MIDOSE-1310 file (N, C-alpha, C; in nm, 2 decimals, decimal comma, always signed):
residues 146
mkte	+10,06/+8,44/+11,65/+9,94/+8,37/+11,67/+9,84/+8,40/+11,56; +9,84/+8,52/+11,50/+9,75/+8,55/+11,39/+9,78/+8,47/+11,27; +9,91/+8,45/+11,24/+9,94/+8,37/+11,12/+9,90/+8,22/+11,14; +9,92/+8,17/+11,27/+9,88/+8,03/+11,30/+9,73/+8,02/+11,29
rhna	+9,65/+8,12/+11,33/+9,51/+8,12/+11,32/+9,46/+8,12/+11,18; +9,52/+8,21/+11,10/+9,49/+8,22/+10,96/+9,52/+8,09/+10,88; +9,63/+8,03/+10,91/+9,66/+7,90/+10,85/+9,57/+7,79/+10,89; +9,52/+7,79/+11,02/+9,42/+7,69/+11,06/+9,29/+7,71/+10,99
irel	+9,25/+7,84/+10,97/+9,12/+7,87/+10,90/+9,13/+7,82/+10,76; +9,25/+7,85/+10,69/+9,26/+7,80/+10,55/+9,25/+7,65/+10,55; +9,32/+7,58/+10,64/+9,31/+7,43/+10,65/+9,17/+7,38/+10,67; +9,10/+7,44/+10,76/+8,96/+7,40/+10,79/+8,87/+7,42/+10,66
lsdg	+8,89/+7,53/+10,59/+8,81/+7,55/+10,48/+8,84/+7,46/+10,36; +8,97/+7,42/+10,35/+9,01/+7,33/+10,25/+8,97/+7,19/+10,28; +8,94/+7,16/+10,41/+8,90/+7,02/+10,45/+8,75/+7,00/+10,42; +8,67/+7,10/+10,41/+8,52/+7,09/+10,39/+8,45/+7,22/+10,42
pvln	+8,32/+7,22/+10,40/+8,24/+7,34/+10,42/+8,23/+7,37/+10,56; +8,23/+7,50/+10,59/+8,21/+7,56/+10,72/+8,09/+7,66/+10,70; +7,98/+7,63/+10,75/+7,85/+7,70/+10,72/+7,84/+7,84/+10,78; +7,90/+7,86/+10,90/+7,89/+7,99/+10,97/+8,00/+8,02/+11,06
qdel	+8,00/+8,14/+11,12/+8,12/+8,18/+11,21/+8,12/+8,10/+11,33; +8,00/+8,06/+11,39/+8,00/+7,98/+11,51/+8,06/+7,85/+11,49; +8,03/+7,79/+11,37/+8,09/+7,65/+11,34/+8,24/+7,67/+11,32; +8,29/+7,77/+11,26/+8,43/+7,80/+11,24/+8,50/+7,82/+11,37
rrkl	+8,44/+7,89/+11,46/+8,49/+7,92/+11,59/+8,50/+7,78/+11,67; +8,40/+7,70/+11,66/+8,41/+7,57/+11,74/+8,52/+7,48/+11,68; +8,53/+7,48/+11,55/+8,64/+7,40/+11,48/+8,78/+7,45/+11,53; +8,79/+7,58/+11,53/+8,92/+7,64/+11,58/+8,95/+7,60/+11,72
lrrg	+8,84/+7,60/+11,81/+8,86/+7,57/+11,95/+8,90/+7,42/+11,96; +8,85/+7,33/+11,88/+8,89/+7,19/+11,88/+9,04/+7,18/+11,84; +9,09/+7,28/+11,77/+9,24/+7,27/+11,74/+9,32/+7,35/+11,85; +9,25/+7,39/+11,95/+9,32/+7,46/+12,06/+9,33/+7,61/+12,04
idvt	+9,26/+7,67/+11,94/+9,26/+7,81/+11,92/+9,13/+7,87/+11,96; +9,13/+7,94/+12,08/+9,02/+8,01/+12,13/+9,01/+8,15/+12,08; +8,91/+8,18/+12,01/+8,90/+8,31/+11,94/+8,76/+8,38/+11,97; +8,76/+8,51/+11,98/+8,63/+8,58/+12,00/+8,57/+8,60/+11,86
qatl	+8,44/+8,63/+11,87/+8,36/+8,65/+11,75/+8,42/+8,77/+11,67; +8,46/+8,88/+11,75/+8,52/+9,00/+11,68/+8,65/+8,97/+11,61; +8,73/+8,89/+11,68/+8,86/+8,85/+11,61/+8,84/+8,76/+11,49; +8,74/+8,67/+11,50/+8,71/+8,59/+11,39/+8,65/+8,67/+11,27
srdi	+8,57/+8,77/+11,30/+8,52/+8,85/+11,20/+8,64/+8,93/+11,13; +8,73/+8,98/+11,20/+8,85/+9,04/+11,14/+8,93/+8,94/+11,06; +8,95/+8,82/+11,11/+9,02/+8,72/+11,03/+8,95/+8,69/+10,90; +8,82/+8,68/+10,90/+8,74/+8,66/+10,78/+8,76/+8,77/+10,68
hdlq	+8,76/+8,89/+10,73/+8,79/+9,01/+10,64/+8,93/+9,00/+10,59; +9,03/+8,98/+10,68/+9,17/+8,98/+10,64/+9,20/+8,87/+10,53; +9,13/+8,76/+10,55/+9,15/+8,65/+10,45/+9,07/+8,66/+10,33; +8,98/+8,76/+10,33/+8,89/+8,79/+10,22/+8,80/+8,67/+10,18
lykg	+8,76/+8,60/+10,29/+8,67/+8,49/+10,27/+8,53/+8,54/+10,22; +8,46/+8,46/+10,15/+8,33/+8,50/+10,11/+8,24/+8,39/+10,15; +8,11/+8,42/+10,17/+8,01/+8,32/+10,21/+7,92/+8,29/+10,10; +7,92/+8,17/+10,05/+7,84/+8,12/+9,94/+7,73/+8,03/+9,99
phgy	+7,67/+7,96/+9,90/+7,56/+7,87/+9,94/+7,61/+7,75/+10,03; +7,73/+7,72/+10,02/+7,79/+7,60/+10,09/+7,87/+7,65/+10,21; +7,86/+7,78/+10,25/+7,93/+7,83/+10,37/+8,05/+7,91/+10,32; +8,15/+7,93/+10,41/+8,26/+8,01/+10,38/+8,36/+7,95/+10,28
alpn	+8,42/+8,03/+10,20/+8,52/+7,97/+10,10/+8,63/+8,07/+10,09; +8,75/+8,02/+10,05/+8,87/+8,10/+10,03/+8,85/+8,17/+9,89; +8,91/+8,30/+9,88/+8,91/+8,36/+9,75/+8,99/+8,28/+9,65; +8,96/+8,29/+9,52/+9,03/+8,22/+9,41/+9,05/+8,07/+9,44
ggat	+8,95/+8,01/+9,50/+8,95/+7,87/+9,53/+9,07/+7,82/+9,62; +9,12/+7,92/+9,70/+9,23/+7,89/+9,78/+9,37/+7,91/+9,72; +9,37/+7,96/+9,60/+9,50/+7,98/+9,54/+9,57/+8,10/+9,61; +9,70/+8,09/+9,63/+9,78/+8,20/+9,69/+9,82/+8,29/+9,58
dddl	+9,88/+8,41/+9,62/+9,92/+8,50/+9,52/+10,03/+8,44/+9,43; +10,11/+8,35/+9,48/+10,21/+8,29/+9,40/+10,15/+8,20/+9,29; +10,03/+8,15/+9,31/+9,96/+8,06/+9,22/+9,90/+8,14/+9,10; +9,88/+8,27/+9,11/+9,81/+8,35/+9,01/+9,90/+8,37/+8,89
psld	+9,86/+8,36/+8,77/+9,94/+8,39/+8,65/+9,97/+8,54/+8,64; +10,08/+8,57/+8,57/+10,11/+8,71/+8,56/+10,02/+8,78/+8,46; +10,02/+8,92/+8,47/+9,93/+9,00/+8,38/+9,98/+8,98/+8,24; +10,11/+8,97/+8,22/+10,16/+8,94/+8,08/+10,10/+8,81/+8,02
svfa	+10,10/+8,71/+8,11/+10,05/+8,58/+8,07/+9,90/+8,58/+8,03; +9,82/+8,64/+8,12/+9,68/+8,64/+8,09/+9,64/+8,72/+7,97; +9,71/+8,83/+7,95/+9,69/+8,92/+7,84/+9,73/+8,85/+7,70; +9,84/+8,78/+7,71/+9,89/+8,71/+7,59/+9,79/+8,60/+7,55
nfgl	+9,73/+8,53/+7,65/+9,64/+8,42/+7,62/+9,49/+8,46/+7,60; +9,45/+8,56/+7,67/+9,30/+8,59/+7,67/+9,26/+8,73/+7,63; +9,35/+8,83/+7,63/+9,32/+8,96/+7,59/+9,30/+8,98/+7,44; +9,20/+9,06/+7,40/+9,17/+9,08/+7,26/+9,19/+9,23/+7,22
tvrq	+9,12/+9,31/+7,28/+9,12/+9,46/+7,25/+9,10/+9,54/+7,37; +9,15/+9,67/+7,37/+9,12/+9,76/+7,47/+9,09/+9,89/+7,41; +8,98/+9,95/+7,46/+8,93/+10,08/+7,41/+8,91/+10,18/+7,53; +8,94/+10,31/+7,50/+8,93/+10,41/+7,61/+8,80/+10,50/+7,59
ainq	+8,74/+10,52/+7,70/+8,63/+10,62/+7,70/+8,65/+10,71/+7,82; +8,71/+10,82/+7,80/+8,75/+10,92/+7,90/+8,84/+10,85/+8,00; +8,79/+10,83/+8,12/+8,87/+10,77/+8,23/+8,84/+10,63/+8,25; +8,78/+10,56/+8,15/+8,74/+10,42/+8,16/+8,80/+10,35/+8,04
lvlr	+8,84/+10,22/+8,07/+8,88/+10,13/+7,96/+8,78/+10,02/+7,95; +8,76/+9,98/+7,83/+8,68/+9,85/+7,81/+8,77/+9,75/+7,74; +8,79/+9,64/+7,81/+8,88/+9,54/+7,77/+8,80/+9,42/+7,73; +8,82/+9,38/+7,60/+8,75/+9,26/+7,55/+8,85/+9,14/+7,56
tttg	+8,79/+9,03/+7,61/+8,87/+8,91/+7,62/+8,80/+8,79/+7,55; +8,87/+8,68/+7,55/+8,80/+8,56/+7,49/+8,69/+8,52/+7,58; +8,59/+8,45/+7,52/+8,47/+8,41/+7,60/+8,51/+8,34/+7,73; +8,45/+8,39/+7,84/+8,47/+8,32/+7,97/+8,59/+8,36/+8,04
saqp	+8,67/+8,45/+7,98/+8,80/+8,49/+8,04/+8,81/+8,62/+8,12; +8,70/+8,69/+8,12/+8,70/+8,82/+8,18/+8,74/+8,81/+8,33; +8,68/+8,72/+8,40/+8,71/+8,70/+8,55/+8,85/+8,68/+8,58; +8,92/+8,58/+8,52/+9,07/+8,57/+8,56/+9,15/+8,69/+8,51
vaaa	+9,12/+8,75/+8,40/+9,20/+8,87/+8,36/+9,18/+8,98/+8,45; +9,05/+9,00/+8,50/+9,03/+9,11/+8,60/+9,10/+9,08/+8,73; +9,10/+8,95/+8,77/+9,17/+8,91/+8,89/+9,32/+8,95/+8,88; +9,38/+8,92/+8,76/+9,52/+8,95/+8,74/+9,54/+9,10/+8,75
ldhe	+9,45/+9,18/+8,69/+9,46/+9,32/+8,69/+9,45/+9,37/+8,84; +9,36/+9,32/+8,91/+9,34/+9,36/+9,05/+9,46/+9,32/+9,14; +9,52/+9,20/+9,11/+9,63/+9,15/+9,18/+9,76/+9,24/+9,16; +9,77/+9,30/+9,05/+9,88/+9,39/+9,02/+9,88/+9,52/+9,10
hlpe	+9,77/+9,56/+9,15/+9,76/+9,68/+9,23/+9,82/+9,80/+9,15; +9,77/+9,81/+9,02/+9,82/+9,92/+8,94/+9,77/+10,05/+8,99; +9,86/+10,15/+9,00/+9,82/+10,28/+9,05/+9,71/+10,35/+8,96; +9,70/+10,32/+8,84/+9,60/+10,38/+8,75/+9,46/+10,32/+8,77
vlgt	+9,45/+10,20/+8,83/+9,32/+10,13/+8,84/+9,25/+10,16/+8,97; +9,13/+10,22/+8,96/+9,05/+10,24/+9,08/+8,97/+10,11/+9,11; +8,93/+10,05/+9,00/+8,85/+9,92/+9,02/+8,82/+9,86/+8,88; +8,77/+9,74/+8,89/+8,74/+9,66/+8,77/+8,60/+9,59/+8,79
iagd	+8,53/+9,58/+8,68/+8,41/+9,50/+8,68/+8,41/+9,41/+8,56; +8,40/+9,28/+8,59/+8,41/+9,18/+8,49/+8,28/+9,11/+8,46; +8,26/+9,09/+8,33/+8,14/+9,01/+8,29/+8,20/+8,88/+8,24; +8,15/+8,83/+8,12/+8,19/+8,71/+8,06/+8,31/+8,73/+7,97
dtil	+8,30/+8,83/+7,89/+8,41/+8,85/+7,79/+8,45/+9,00/+7,79; +8,41/+9,08/+7,89/+8,43/+9,22/+7,89/+8,47/+9,27/+8,03; +8,56/+9,36/+8,04/+8,60/+9,41/+8,17/+8,59/+9,56/+8,16; +8,53/+9,63/+8,25/+8,53/+9,77/+8,26/+8,64/+9,81/+8,37
iicq	+8,73/+9,88/+8,33/+8,84/+9,93/+8,41/+8,82/+10,08/+8,44; +8,81/+10,12/+8,56/+8,78/+10,26/+8,59/+8,91/+10,32/+8,65; +8,96/+10,43/+8,59/+9,08/+10,50/+8,63/+9,04/+10,63/+8,69; +9,13/+10,69/+8,76/+9,09/+10,82/+8,83/+9,07/+10,94/+8,74
dqkh	+9,14/+10,94/+8,62/+9,13/+11,04/+8,53/+9,17/+11,00/+8,39; +9,15/+11,09/+8,29/+9,18/+11,05/+8,15/+9,33/+11,02/+8,13; +9,42/+11,10/+8,20/+9,56/+11,08/+8,18/+9,60/+10,94/+8,23; +9,55/+10,89/+8,34/+9,58/+10,76/+8,40/+9,52/+10,65/+8,30
asrl	+9,41/+10,68/+8,25/+9,35/+10,58/+8,16/+9,43/+10,57/+8,03; +9,48/+10,68/+7,98/+9,56/+10,67/+7,86/+9,69/+10,60/+7,88; +9,75/+10,62/+7,99/+9,88/+10,55/+8,03/+9,85/+10,40/+8,04; +9,74/+10,36/+8,11/+9,72/+10,22/+8,12/+9,68/+10,16/+7,99
rqrl	+9,60/+10,23/+7,91/+9,56/+10,18/+7,78/+9,69/+10,15/+7,70; +9,79/+10,23/+7,70/+9,91/+10,21/+7,62/+9,98/+10,09/+7,67; +9,99/+10,08/+7,80/+10,05/+9,96/+7,86/+9,98/+9,83/+7,82; +9,85/+9,83/+7,84/+9,77/+9,71/+7,80/+9,78/+9,67/+7,65
esll	+9,78/+9,78/+7,57/+9,79/+9,75/+7,42/+9,93/+9,69/+7,39; +10,03/+9,73/+7,47/+10,16/+9,67/+7,44/+10,17/+9,52/+7,48; +10,09/+9,49/+7,58/+10,08/+9,34/+7,62/+10,00/+9,26/+7,52; +9,91/+9,33/+7,45/+9,83/+9,26/+7,35/+9,90/+9,23/+7,22
ep	+10,01/+9,31/+7,20/+10,08/+9,29/+7,07/+10,16/+9,16/+7,08; +10,16/+9,09/+6,96/+10,24/+8,96/+6,96/+10,39/+8,98/+6,97
């Protein structure tokens, strides 16, 4: 039932804007899916939906994990340099590429990475300690080599 509900939510959001939870709940009900507000809140969290100026939206524009490019691919195309500062790495990318590169890093669920913050052409990668940062820096540098 949960998978069916999640698929219905994805379809509804791809059909057009859904401004709030109540509207989403009503649209699901029209499809024969009766859901409580608490369950719908959990679904929104599980699907990692975000609410923007036009209502709820799917992360990555609705792209599935299979649609995301590999870390090797984004680094080969957009990565420029990586520098280490104790337990943090600063990764420079081509202009406008930091967001997709950070998304690829996050998608990999690398054990060294605690989190990323992306700007326009720079990503801050926070690791738990210097050892993990060094290991990740070496891996990323190898991906940057032609």
